[in-house]
N, C-alpha and C positions, 0 to 999 in steps of 0.2 A: 277662648285664650287671650282676646281684644273682643272689645266693645264695637269696633268698627274696624274692616280692613277694608283698601281700595281695590277695584278690583279695574282692567283693561280687556278692552276684547273679552269680558269673559273669565279674563284668567287674574289669579289671584296677586296682588302685588308686594313688595314687601314693607310699601308703606300700608303702618295701622294707626288708631287714636285708641286712647283710654283716658277719660274724665278730662276731655278736649284738648289731650295733650298728643301732639303727632310722635313719629317715632317711628324704627323699622326693625322688621324682624320679618325674615325669611319665613317665605306662604310653607304650614306643613305639608308634609310629602302627602298623596292620595287624594280622595277626593272627600269634600267636607262632611264631618259627622251629624249635620244639622242643617237645614233646609235653608239655604239663603234668602235676605229680605232685598227687595230695591227700598232701596230713598228715593221719591220726587223729590224734585227742586222746586222747593214751593217759594222761593225768591223770585222777583220781576227780571224781565231779560230784556227788557226795555231801555233800561239804565235809570227808569225813575224813581230808584231809591239812593241815586247817588249825585253826591255834589260838587261842586267844583272848588277848589282847594282858596279859589280867589275869588269867594263870593263873601259876602260883607261879615255873613254869618260864622264865618271859617274864624274870625278872627283879624289880626295883626297879619300878612304873609312874610313880613320882615323886621325884626325888630333888632338897632341897631345896637342898643343896649343890651340884649341877649348877646348878641355875636360877639362883641365887645371882649365879655366876662367868658363866654366860652373858649374862644383865639386864650384869653390869661387862664382859664384853667388848663389848658391843653400844652401849653407856653410851662405851665409849674411842674406837668405830672408828665409830660416826654422832653422837657429841655426846650430852649431857645434854635430856631434855624439859623441853620451853621452854611 
């Protein structure tokens, strides 16, 4: 029914994935109709694929001009603070 279904301790969960989009669907009743395929994690587990938000290559951490305009947009949409 779905491309992927998550399992926990060998039991199907309600979390499924189709086309990269995750959703919820109760697991079907009874044993699976096809053999299960275990997917191995191919990503590094030592954190070498992560980068810090404050690293120079991440760009500006805080942009005062963007923060100002975000506050103006918020006030225009939701009203001022009372």
